[in-house]
LODREN-786759 format. One record per residue (C-alpha): residue in one letter; x, z, y. Coordinates in nm, 3 decimals. Each point is the difference from the previous one (the first is absolute). Example, Ala and Ser with C-alpha at 12.3 -4.5 7.8 and 13.67 -1.06 7.14 Angstrom:
# residues 2
(mifi A (1.230 0.780 -0.450))
(mifi S (0.137 -0.066 0.344))
***
This chain:
# residues 359
(mifi M (0.000 0.000 0.000))
(mifi W (0.272 0.093 0.247))
(mifi D (0.197 -0.320 -0.071))
(mifi K (-0.316 -0.197 0.067))
(mifi L (-0.055 0.184 0.328))
(mifi R (0.357 -0.067 0.111))
(mifi G (-0.052 -0.368 -0.076))
(mifi I (-0.323 -0.004 0.202))
(mifi E (0.176 0.163 0.297))
(mifi E (0.281 -0.256 -0.018))
(mifi R (-0.254 -0.284 -0.008))
(mifi Y (-0.183 0.153 0.298))
(mifi E (0.323 0.014 0.202))
(mifi E (0.082 -0.358 -0.102))
(mifi L (-0.342 -0.115 0.119))
(mifi T (0.052 0.181 0.331))
(mifi R (0.324 -0.192 0.053))
(mifi M (-0.151 -0.331 -0.104))
(mifi M (-0.293 0.039 0.241))
(mifi A (0.249 0.036 0.287))
(mifi D (0.180 -0.322 -0.095))
(mifi P (-0.057 -0.268 0.270))
(mifi E (-0.059 -0.267 -0.266))
(mifi V (-0.279 0.208 -0.157))
(mifi V (-0.147 0.088 0.339))
(mifi G (-0.024 -0.373 0.068))
(mifi N (-0.195 -0.056 -0.324))
(mifi P (-0.344 0.169 0.042))
(mifi A (-0.108 -0.060 -0.361))
(mifi R (0.319 0.152 -0.143))
(mifi L (-0.013 0.289 0.247))
(mifi A (-0.362 0.076 -0.096))
(mifi E (0.093 -0.004 -0.370))
(mifi L (0.288 0.245 0.052))
(mifi A (-0.210 0.218 0.229))
(mifi R (-0.268 0.035 -0.270))
(mifi E (0.256 0.111 -0.258))
(mifi H (0.161 0.234 0.255))
(mifi A (-0.338 0.159 0.076))
(mifi E (-0.075 0.045 -0.372))
(mifi L (0.325 0.197 -0.048))
(mifi E (-0.021 0.202 0.321))
(mifi E (-0.207 0.291 -0.130))
(mifi I (0.197 0.059 -0.319))
(mifi V (0.334 -0.024 0.187))
(mifi G (-0.129 0.247 0.258))
(mifi V (-0.099 0.252 -0.268))
(mifi Y (0.331 -0.054 -0.185))
(mifi R (0.192 0.077 0.318))
(mifi Q (-0.208 0.313 0.056))
(mifi Y (0.095 0.105 -0.354))
(mifi Q (0.370 -0.060 0.070))
(mifi E (-0.018 0.199 0.323))
(mifi A (-0.180 0.290 -0.170))
(mifi S (0.264 -0.003 -0.275))
(mifi R (0.280 0.032 0.257))
(mifi H (-0.180 0.288 0.171))
(mifi L (-0.046 0.172 -0.337))
(mifi E (0.375 -0.012 -0.067))
(mifi E (0.066 0.150 0.343))
(mifi A (-0.258 0.275 -0.057))
(mifi R (0.145 0.085 -0.341))
(mifi A (0.345 0.037 0.158))
(mifi L (-0.144 0.267 0.231))
(mifi L (-0.108 0.208 -0.302))
(mifi E (0.366 0.110 -0.029))
(mifi E (-0.002 0.154 0.350))
(mifi R (0.053 0.375 0.028))
(mifi D (-0.260 0.035 0.275))
(mifi A (-0.320 0.116 -0.178))
(mifi E (-0.232 -0.143 0.266))
(mifi L (0.169 -0.340 -0.019))
(mifi R (-0.022 0.003 -0.381))
(mifi E (-0.371 0.082 0.021))
(mifi L (-0.061 -0.294 0.235))
(mifi A (0.202 -0.226 -0.231))
(mifi E (-0.205 0.109 -0.305))
(mifi A (-0.324 -0.088 0.179))
(mifi E (0.146 -0.337 0.105))
(mifi V (0.114 -0.076 -0.357))
(mifi E (-0.345 0.081 -0.138))
(mifi Y (-0.169 -0.223 0.261))
(mifi L (0.241 -0.292 -0.055))
(mifi Q (-0.031 0.014 -0.379))
(mifi E (-0.376 -0.031 0.030))
(mifi R (0.040 -0.278 0.258))
(mifi L (0.227 -0.193 -0.236))
(mifi R (-0.251 0.033 -0.284))
(mifi E (-0.273 -0.142 0.223))
(mifi L (0.218 -0.287 0.119))
(mifi E (0.111 -0.084 -0.354))
(mifi Q (-0.363 -0.015 -0.113))
(mifi K (-0.081 -0.229 0.291))
(mifi L (0.295 -0.225 -0.085))
(mifi R (-0.113 -0.028 -0.362))
(mifi T (-0.346 -0.101 0.121))
(mifi L (0.140 -0.256 0.244))
(mifi L (0.210 -0.152 -0.277))
(mifi L (-0.308 -0.069 -0.214))
(mifi P (-0.057 -0.376 -0.043))
(mifi K (-0.242 -0.131 0.259))
(mifi D (-0.322 -0.174 -0.101))
(mifi P (0.066 -0.357 0.120))
(mifi R (-0.366 -0.029 0.098))
(mifi D (0.001 0.300 0.234))
(mifi Q (0.059 -0.193 0.324))
(mifi R (-0.265 -0.262 -0.071))
(mifi D (-0.326 -0.047 0.182))
(mifi V (-0.309 0.094 -0.195))
(mifi I (-0.334 -0.144 -0.100))
(mifi M (-0.259 0.272 -0.065))
(mifi E (-0.325 -0.052 -0.185))
(mifi I (-0.277 0.261 0.014))
(mifi R (-0.308 -0.036 -0.222))
(mifi A (-0.310 0.212 -0.032))
(mifi G (-0.013 0.167 -0.341))
(mifi A (-0.268 0.226 -0.150))
(mifi G (-0.268 0.122 0.237))
(mifi G (-0.191 -0.298 0.140))
(mifi E (-0.038 -0.019 0.380))
(mifi E (0.185 0.329 0.046))
(mifi A (0.304 -0.145 -0.176))
(mifi G (-0.008 -0.290 0.248))
(mifi L (-0.010 0.241 0.294))
(mifi F (0.294 0.191 -0.146))
(mifi A (0.193 -0.327 -0.037))
(mifi A (-0.053 -0.052 0.375))
(mifi D (0.127 0.355 0.066))
(mifi L (0.316 -0.075 -0.198))
(mifi Y (0.053 -0.328 0.187))
(mifi R (-0.015 0.186 0.331))
(mifi M (0.230 0.275 -0.136))
(mifi Y (0.271 -0.249 -0.095))
(mifi S (-0.042 -0.190 0.326))
(mifi R (0.055 0.323 0.194))
(mifi Y (0.296 0.091 -0.225))
(mifi A (0.157 -0.337 0.078))
(mifi E (-0.051 0.060 0.374))
(mifi R (0.177 0.336 -0.026))
(mifi H (0.304 -0.175 -0.152))
(mifi G (0.001 -0.291 0.243))
(mifi W (-0.102 -0.250 -0.268))
(mifi Q (-0.231 -0.297 0.054))
(mifi T (-0.317 -0.055 -0.206))
(mifi E (-0.201 -0.317 -0.045))
(mifi L (-0.333 -0.038 -0.177))
(mifi L (0.016 -0.282 -0.257))
(mifi S (-0.344 0.015 -0.160))
(mifi A (-0.296 0.234 -0.019))
(mifi H (-0.333 0.018 -0.182))
(mifi P (-0.216 0.245 0.199))
(mifi T (-0.301 0.194 -0.127))
(mifi D (-0.335 0.037 0.172))
(mifi L (0.082 0.352 0.124))
(mifi G (0.337 -0.088 0.158))
(mifi G (0.228 0.063 -0.294))
(mifi F (0.206 -0.241 -0.209))
(mifi K (-0.040 -0.129 -0.352))
(mifi E (0.357 -0.122 0.045))
(mifi V (0.247 -0.019 0.288))
(mifi V (0.344 -0.161 -0.010))
(mifi F (0.252 0.044 0.281))
(mifi E (0.369 -0.036 0.075))
(mifi V (0.234 0.271 0.130))
(mifi R (0.319 -0.123 0.165))
(mifi G (0.284 0.234 0.093))
(mifi K (0.333 0.140 -0.109))
(mifi G (-0.033 0.207 -0.316))
(mifi A (-0.375 -0.060 -0.037))
(mifi F (0.012 -0.034 -0.379))
(mifi S (0.239 0.295 -0.041))
(mifi R (-0.273 0.235 0.121))
(mifi L (-0.328 -0.174 -0.076))
(mifi K (0.087 -0.072 -0.366))
(mifi F (-0.108 0.354 -0.088))
(mifi E (-0.359 -0.075 0.109))
(mifi S (-0.081 -0.222 -0.300))
(mifi G (-0.272 0.147 -0.217))
(mifi V (-0.351 0.145 0.001))
(mifi H (-0.103 0.202 0.305))
(mifi R (-0.301 0.232 -0.042))
(mifi V (-0.236 0.129 0.269))
(mifi Q (-0.242 0.292 -0.027))
(mifi R (-0.260 0.026 0.277))
(mifi V (-0.370 -0.025 0.087))
(mifi P (-0.072 -0.372 0.051))
(mifi I (-0.197 -0.113 0.305))
(mifi T (-0.255 -0.142 -0.243))
(mifi E (-0.053 0.340 -0.169))
(mifi S (-0.301 0.187 0.140))
(mifi S (0.023 0.306 -0.225))
(mifi G (0.351 0.095 0.109))
(mifi R (0.158 -0.041 -0.345))
(mifi I (0.374 -0.062 -0.016))
(mifi H (0.091 -0.330 -0.164))
(mifi T (0.331 -0.111 -0.151))
(mifi S (0.109 -0.359 0.063))
(mifi T (0.323 -0.195 -0.035))
(mifi A (0.195 -0.286 0.145))
(mifi T (0.309 -0.165 -0.146))
(mifi V (0.312 -0.085 0.198))
(mifi A (0.262 -0.255 -0.102))
(mifi V (0.328 -0.031 0.192))
(mifi L (0.190 -0.325 -0.052))
(mifi P (0.341 -0.084 0.149))
(mifi E (-0.004 -0.342 0.164))
(mifi A (0.190 -0.260 -0.200))
(mifi D (0.212 -0.284 0.137))
(mifi E (-0.078 -0.356 -0.098))
(mifi V (0.335 -0.026 -0.178))
(mifi E (-0.090 0.297 -0.223))
(mifi V (-0.340 -0.127 -0.111))
(mifi H (-0.037 -0.373 -0.063))
(mifi I (-0.360 -0.117 0.009))
(mifi D (-0.069 -0.349 -0.130))
(mifi P (-0.252 -0.169 0.233))
(mifi K (-0.163 -0.154 -0.309))
(mifi D (-0.093 0.352 -0.111))
(mifi L (-0.204 0.064 0.314))
(mifi E (-0.364 -0.075 0.074))
(mifi I (-0.047 0.021 0.377))
(mifi E (-0.342 0.015 0.166))
(mifi V (-0.080 0.019 0.370))
(mifi Y (-0.320 0.136 0.150))
(mifi C (-0.141 0.134 0.327))
(mifi S (0.113 0.356 0.057))
(mifi S (-0.263 0.263 0.073))
(mifi G (-0.015 0.057 0.375))
(mifi P (-0.202 0.224 0.233))
(mifi G (-0.284 -0.255 0.008))
(mifi G (-0.187 -0.163 0.286))
(mifi Q (0.206 -0.211 0.236))
(mifi H (0.319 0.144 -0.150))
(mifi M (-0.077 -0.128 -0.352))
(mifi Q (0.308 -0.162 -0.153))
(mifi K (-0.079 -0.374 -0.014))
(mifi N (0.319 -0.120 -0.170))
(mifi A (0.097 0.054 -0.362))
(mifi T (0.310 0.216 0.056))
(mifi A (-0.036 0.266 -0.271))
(mifi V (0.198 -0.063 -0.319))
(mifi R (-0.060 0.101 -0.360))
(mifi I (0.288 -0.058 -0.246))
(mifi T (-0.039 0.026 -0.378))
(mifi H (0.317 0.024 -0.208))
(mifi K (-0.114 -0.176 -0.316))
(mifi P (0.258 0.141 -0.248))
(mifi T (-0.092 0.363 0.080))
(mifi G (-0.351 -0.039 0.143))
(mifi M (0.103 0.191 0.316))
(mifi V (-0.218 -0.075 0.302))
(mifi V (0.119 0.065 0.355))
(mifi T (-0.202 -0.057 0.318))
(mifi C (0.106 0.017 0.364))
(mifi E (-0.208 -0.059 0.310))
(mifi S (0.172 0.216 0.259))
(mifi E (0.175 -0.286 0.182))
(mifi R (-0.154 -0.268 0.218))
(mifi S (0.169 -0.292 -0.175))
(mifi Q (-0.027 -0.119 -0.356))
(mifi A (0.379 -0.034 -0.028))
(mifi Q (0.058 0.362 0.105))
(mifi N (-0.262 0.129 -0.244))
(mifi K (0.155 -0.205 -0.279))
(mifi A (0.347 0.145 0.077))
(mifi R (-0.140 0.355 0.000))
(mifi A (-0.188 -0.052 -0.325))
(mifi L (0.313 -0.141 -0.166))
(mifi A (0.197 0.307 0.117))
(mifi V (-0.254 0.228 -0.171))
(mifi L (0.009 -0.212 -0.316))
(mifi R (0.381 0.008 -0.008))
(mifi A (-0.002 0.380 0.037))
(mifi R (-0.247 0.039 -0.287))
(mifi L (0.195 -0.235 -0.228))
(mifi Y (0.328 0.172 0.091))
(mifi E (-0.147 0.337 -0.090))
(mifi M (-0.146 -0.137 -0.323))
(mifi E (0.339 -0.137 -0.108))
(mifi R (0.183 0.317 0.104))
(mifi Q (-0.236 0.213 -0.207))
(mifi R (0.033 -0.236 -0.298))
(mifi Q (0.379 0.032 0.011))
(mifi E (-0.019 0.377 0.046))
(mifi N (-0.229 0.032 -0.301))
(mifi E (0.248 -0.186 -0.218))
(mifi I (0.264 0.261 0.082))
(mifi A (-0.209 0.316 0.002))
(mifi E (-0.332 0.108 -0.146))
(mifi A (-0.301 -0.179 0.143))
(mifi R (-0.114 0.217 0.285))
(mifi R (-0.342 0.030 0.149))
(mifi A (-0.125 -0.278 0.222))
(mifi Q (0.058 0.067 0.366))
(mifi V (-0.353 0.108 0.088))
(mifi G (-0.164 0.080 -0.333))
(mifi T (-0.370 -0.080 -0.036))
(mifi G (-0.135 0.180 0.304))
(mifi E (-0.178 0.265 -0.207))
(mifi R (-0.051 0.339 0.164))
(mifi S (0.217 0.178 -0.258))
(mifi E (0.303 -0.212 0.092))
(mifi K (0.143 0.098 0.333))
(mifi I (0.323 0.051 0.188))
(mifi R (-0.157 0.172 0.300))
(mifi T (-0.329 0.173 0.084))
(mifi Y (-0.155 0.021 0.348))
(mifi N (-0.248 0.290 0.001))
(mifi F (-0.211 0.013 0.318))
(mifi P (-0.190 0.331 -0.055))
(mifi Q (0.331 0.186 -0.047))
(mifi N (0.192 -0.204 0.262))
(mifi R (0.276 -0.059 -0.254))
(mifi V (0.208 -0.282 -0.142))
(mifi T (0.178 0.050 -0.334))
(mifi D (0.267 -0.225 -0.146))
(mifi H (-0.023 0.055 -0.375))
(mifi R (0.344 -0.147 -0.079))
(mifi I (0.187 0.270 0.188))
(mifi G (-0.265 0.273 0.018))
(mifi L (0.005 0.004 0.381))
(mifi T (-0.317 0.098 0.189))
(mifi I (-0.041 -0.024 0.377))
(mifi Y (-0.301 0.142 0.183))
(mifi R (0.002 -0.253 0.285))
(mifi L (-0.214 -0.282 -0.134))
(mifi S (-0.080 -0.155 0.339))
(mifi D (0.373 -0.018 0.087))
(mifi V (0.079 -0.168 -0.332))
(mifi L (-0.277 -0.257 0.048))
(mifi D (0.145 -0.060 0.347))
(mifi G (0.325 -0.111 -0.162))
(mifi D (0.194 0.327 -0.042))
(mifi L (0.123 -0.087 -0.351))
(mifi D (0.368 0.089 0.036))
(mifi P (-0.026 0.351 -0.154))
(mifi F (-0.119 -0.161 -0.325))
(mifi I (0.232 -0.300 0.009))
(mifi D (0.309 0.207 0.088))
(mifi E (-0.069 0.227 -0.299))
(mifi L (-0.061 -0.298 -0.230))
(mifi I (0.332 -0.154 0.108))
(mifi A (0.179 0.332 -0.060))
(mifi Q (-0.155 0.025 -0.348))
(mifi E (0.100 -0.357 -0.086))
(mifi Q (0.357 0.062 0.115))
(mifi A (0.021 0.324 -0.200))
(mifi E (-0.121 -0.178 -0.315))
(mifi R (0.253 -0.279 0.047))
(mifi L (0.279 0.253 0.055))
(mifi R (-0.097 0.180 -0.323))
(mifi G (-0.002 -0.335 -0.179))
(mifi M (0.349 -0.084 0.129))
(mifi Q (0.135 0.342 -0.092))
(mifi G (-0.153 -0.028 -0.347))
(mifi T (0.161 -0.340 -0.049))
(mifi A (0.337 0.132 0.118))
(mifi A (-0.023 0.298 -0.235))
(mifi S (-0.073 -0.219 -0.300))
***
């Protein structure tokens, strides 16, 4: 580990020198490439240097333990104890930072929310989740764009598909895949009974064209008039696009843009993301045991998180974390859950690496 860290620091210093080279400065593409690598190494080099500095201070403090002055020795003992704990914390952080990165983490995301069990109430909950993720994206400075939506009569969604663009979007939103459960009194319930409904969330990293080749002969493309607000604003031109991928039967629609070409490009982006995820899961299942599908069936018994309105609580069942601030969570305050999920994932990967090293 320490040899690897020394090598990373040497590479970081080399990149710093290269970025100051006039020839590199005069080549924007090369400079941007080096700057990205430099930025990726910056945090781990910073922590490594903190570790080195703390190690030097520990040696100095240990030297003071030989002093005859009792007060000075007492101060040195306290300093040694503090620095030993500091070094343990920094070493743990370095081990975490050295974990292999998920190559998809920096990708933009396509999210699909579908009403599950619960009828109209499930559709209303799907709309709540769409707003929650839109607000979460705003908090992180990410951009969202609605790609397609199938609304219900009461203002919910049977299905809503949208894009989230921003640095690290997939690294945080990937934990949201699964069945989300809501417990509340629906607006359609006159007796005041609490109902349980679900919505499913799928989080797909956007795929580049070079990663997923789609044969045009495998596509059936239809155009139609998108649903507008009606009246004089009714969409007259056939700009909405429906694409069927014949080999898999996948159907993607997009009507958010004003032009047919833009809607076609958006729909193809969604299709690529779905096919990319399908292939990734197929490959993963060949290596490991077949794991559960990303969102299950949408049954009430399957859930990753429960939103309970009467008790003002949200519980993430994967990590056993409950927060009694439901309105804040639905307003996009998801970081307490996501931070804990990331920490759990890192801890599991560290245990896996240590187990491999031990064997």
